[in-house]
N, C-alpha and C positions, 0 to 999 in steps of 0.2 A: 914696500916689500911685500911679495906674496908669500902665502905659506908654502913651504917646502914638505911636499908629501913623503920625501925621502930622508927627513931628518931621523936621528935614531930614536927619538921618542914615538914617532909615527910607526916606526918599524918594529917597536916593542909592543904598541898597542895593537898591531896586526898580526903579532905573532913570528914575525920574520927573526927577532932576536929575542932570546930569554931574558928573564929578569928574576929576582928574588923576590917575589910579589909578598907584600904584607898585609894589603888591603884593596878590595875592588869593589864597585858596584856599578850602577849604570851610568855614573857622572865622572869617576875618578879611578885613577889606578895609582897605587903607591908602592914603592919598591926600595930596596935597599940601595944607595949610591956605592957604586963601585970604587970610588975615591973618597972614602968617609973622612970628614973633618970632625968627627966627634964620636963618641962611644956609640950613639945612635945618630944615623944621618939617613934619612929618608928623603926620596922625591915623591911629590904629590903632583900628578898632571891630570888635567881635564882629559876626558876621552874625545872632546870636540877639538878641532883644528884651529887653535888660537895662537898668534905668534908670540906675544907678551902680555903682560898684566894689562897694559892699555887696551890692546885689542879685546881683551877678555871682557874689560869693564865697559867697554863701549858697545861691542858687538854681541856677547852673550846675553840671552833674554833673562829677565829678573829671576823666573823660576830655576833656570839652570844655574844662575850664580848662587842663589839661595841654598840650592841642592850641594853645589861645589863646596860652599862654606860649611853646611851641615856636616858633610862627610869629612872635612879637615877636623871638624870638632870631635866627630866620632873615633877618628884615628887617634887624636891627643888623648880621648877617654879611654880608649881600648889599651893604651900603652901604659896608661897611669900616670901621664905627665901633667895632668891638670893642676895638681899641687906641688908638684916637684920643680918645675922649671923647663923651659925650653926656648928655643929662638925658631923663628920662620923668617926666611929670606927669599927675596925674589929679586931678579935682574932684569933690565929693560935695556935692550939694545947692547951693540958691540962695546960702546964706550961706557956702558953700565955694568959690563962684566958679564953680559949674556953669552953662552957659548953654544947652547942648542935653541933654535928658534921655534919652541913650541913652549907655551907658557907652563911654568912649573914652580913650585914651592920646595924649598929645601926645609925640613923639619930636623933640627939639631937637638940634641940633649946629651948630657954626660950620664944619663941613666940608662 
């Protein structure tokens, strides 16, 4: 599968579709999910075009991967979730429940 430059997250990244942004840096964009499954439900997406977590782990360079995960940690810390509790979920492939084929994490918490 090739990366679809017209997926909704690509359109959000290039400003074609607005989002309720929570955090942004050079590596990630995080925004509120439009169909939340918890009190707090954020999406965290890399700014580079990776299809899914496997694509990201195999093809993103180690520095980018490190900066991505540091950004996830910063978001968790900024929200005060570190000691309260949260879930991080991702999906891989259609049969794994993936709907948008741009790697993304779901950060969920009832806080």
